[in-house]
Phi, psi and omega in degrees: 000134184274157184294134178260147181297324180296327176297316180293320180295321179296319178296317181298315183295314179298312182294327178293319176295312180296319176298318181296314181297319176296318179290322177301319184282332186223024184300322184294338179264359178281142174286166176303138180283137173299135185299320188257019181297333181282357178281337179300309175299327177298317176301319178296319178294320178295320178296320177292327179291321179295311177302318178300318179300317177296318177298319183295322178297318179294318181293318180296318180296322179291327180289334180272018180239151174284165180305333179276358175098355178282144179295145179278312181263216179297139182291143179213184180294131180273136176248153177294139175291156178280122179295142182305319181294323176295318178296320179295320177294316180295323178296317178296319177295322180297314177301314181293324180293318181293323177287320178293321177297322177297316178298316178297318178303313180297317179297318177295322177293322176295320174297317181295322177299333179274316187277328185299311181294336182264000187292336178283335183254331188245124181297321181294320179294320176298323180286330182271348180295316176298321179298320178294319177299317178294322178297317177299314179297316178299316177293325175298319178295319179298314179296314179302317179296318176300313181292324179290319175298320178298315178300317183292340181270359177293146178291146183303330181274355188295325181286339183266350186280349178089002181266000000 
């Protein structure tokens, strides 16, 4: 079963509320946030998108061949087919990445909801606002990379079956 948008939205909302409450309770004891902390999830998302692109090419190549391995259309470079267990593991990683990215997104949104309104009066909040914005962007890239990998692992006939 592929990831549903409403599941991701629910995770974001719960994590945003929890993140906001945690920051509300202990913001004064937090150290300054690293400016580029949000880039790590972005790198993970980009990596999964690159892997997904490779899987997609291999799946499409396998779909364009007869059961005996001969090409249906014009001959081209042959790629190894994706083993089913590898595809299942990659799908599981993609689903986990999109859900973890949604949780991170919610936490960054909760932090941003706390610091943005206070950034004009509190110097620490003003310094943490760019970090929170970068974190939100990085988490969005992570979610997108996981969803793209999941999309790339769909069987070529999955979109045509009407499901």
